[in-house]
VMD Tcl script that draws the C-alpha trace (Angstrom):
set ca {
  {3.22 -8.62 7.48}
  {2.31 -12.28 7.74}
  {-1.65 -12.56 8.76}
  {-4.21 -15.39 8.66}
  {-6.99 -12.33 8.04}
  {-7.85 -11.71 4.75}
  {-5.82 -8.70 3.12}
  {-7.93 -5.49 3.98}
  {-9.89 -5.88 6.76}
  {-9.43 -3.95 9.59}
  {-9.03 -5.54 12.84}
  {-6.09 -7.04 14.77}
  {-4.21 -9.12 12.64}
  {-3.02 -12.82 13.79}
  {0.45 -14.05 12.75}
  {0.59 -16.38 10.50}
  {3.54 -18.73 10.95}
  {3.02 -20.59 7.31}
  {3.11 -17.44 5.61}
  {6.32 -16.34 7.00}
  {7.95 -19.50 6.54}
  {6.97 -19.55 2.76}
  {7.71 -15.37 2.94}
  {4.47 -14.61 1.59}
  {3.70 -11.44 3.15}
  {0.06 -9.71 2.99}
  {1.68 -6.39 3.67}
  {4.93 -4.60 2.48}
  {4.41 -1.18 4.21}
  {6.54 2.25 4.06}
  {5.96 4.01 7.18}
  {3.69 1.46 9.05}
  {0.62 1.18 7.22}
  {-0.58 0.63 3.94}
  {-1.07 4.08 2.07}
  {1.14 6.14 4.44}
  {2.67 7.72 1.57}
  {0.33 8.58 -0.34}
  {-2.57 11.37 -0.57}
  {-2.34 13.65 2.64}
  {1.06 11.68 3.66}
  {2.98 12.37 0.25}
  {6.13 13.98 1.16}
  {6.90 16.83 -0.64}
  {10.20 18.19 -1.91}
  {10.69 21.69 -3.85}
  {13.46 21.46 -7.04}
  {16.93 21.90 -5.90}
  {16.50 20.14 -2.25}
  {17.95 17.01 -0.80}
  {15.87 14.22 0.46}
  {17.04 12.06 2.75}
  {15.29 8.54 3.27}
  {16.35 6.58 6.62}
  {14.69 3.14 5.68}
  {15.41 -0.31 7.45}
  {13.95 -3.70 6.63}
  {11.59 -5.51 9.40}
  {12.41 -8.78 7.02}
  {12.93 -11.54 8.64}
  {14.37 -12.84 5.37}
  {13.15 -10.74 2.26}
  {15.64 -8.33 0.56}
  {14.10 -4.98 -0.65}
  {15.28 -3.52 -3.33}
  {14.68 -0.25 -2.73}
  {13.94 2.22 -5.63}
  {12.11 5.65 -6.66}
  {11.17 5.65 -9.84}
  {12.54 8.49 -11.68}
  {15.61 9.01 -9.94}
  {19.37 8.06 -9.12}
  {20.20 8.66 -5.52}
  {23.19 10.61 -5.25}
  {24.49 8.94 -1.81}
  {23.73 5.30 -0.44}
  {24.71 4.29 3.06}
  {25.34 0.76 3.26}
  {23.43 -1.07 5.98}
  {23.18 2.99 7.67}
  {27.02 3.24 8.11}
  {29.84 5.36 7.19}
  {30.57 3.38 3.43}
  {29.18 5.45 0.58}
  {28.57 4.50 -2.89}
  {27.50 7.22 -5.72}
  {24.76 7.40 -8.40}
  {23.14 4.83 -7.35}
  {19.46 3.02 -9.01}
  {18.28 0.53 -6.43}
  {19.99 -0.41 -3.46}
  {19.63 -3.74 -1.95}
  {18.39 -3.80 1.72}
  {18.39 -7.17 4.01}
  {15.96 -8.69 6.37}
  {16.95 -6.79 9.05}
  {19.33 -4.34 7.94}
  {19.01 -1.11 6.88}
  {20.26 2.01 4.42}
  {20.44 5.81 4.36}
  {20.09 7.28 0.89}
  {20.20 10.64 -0.50}
  {18.67 12.50 -3.74}
  {18.57 15.77 -5.19}
  {14.96 16.67 -6.72}
  {16.10 17.96 -10.09}
  {12.77 17.85 -11.85}
  {9.20 18.76 -10.79}
  {6.84 16.13 -10.55}
  {5.54 13.07 -8.61}
  {7.90 10.40 -7.89}
  {7.27 6.79 -6.94}
  {8.86 4.84 -4.09}
  {9.08 1.02 -4.88}
  {10.54 -2.12 -2.97}
}
mol new
graphics top color blue
foreach p $ca { graphics top sphere $p radius 0.5 }
foreach p [lrange $ca 0 end-1] q [lrange $ca 1 end] { graphics top cylinder $p $q radius 0.2 }
display resetview
């Protein structure tokens, strides 16, 4: 999100076209809000379970380099389509693009999703 408001101020956020042109976002989010996947929003899986993420990059132009620290993706469906690559560490998702990634949880603990 590119806003004219100060970062962290809770109110209606006005769009800042200059920041968008400069590709200087105030927020890069997972699940639509800051901290959405922390604390009570944390995703949980048991060792041995397969987890699938459906990812979209709202862009408009910045590329997402999606990675889960401590994991390797078993399958990556490029652009959310039928082309599959295996054993991928980081997948690139273009602005306006998507991907589907799958991983099997092999070790107990917390994993961090990063862009």
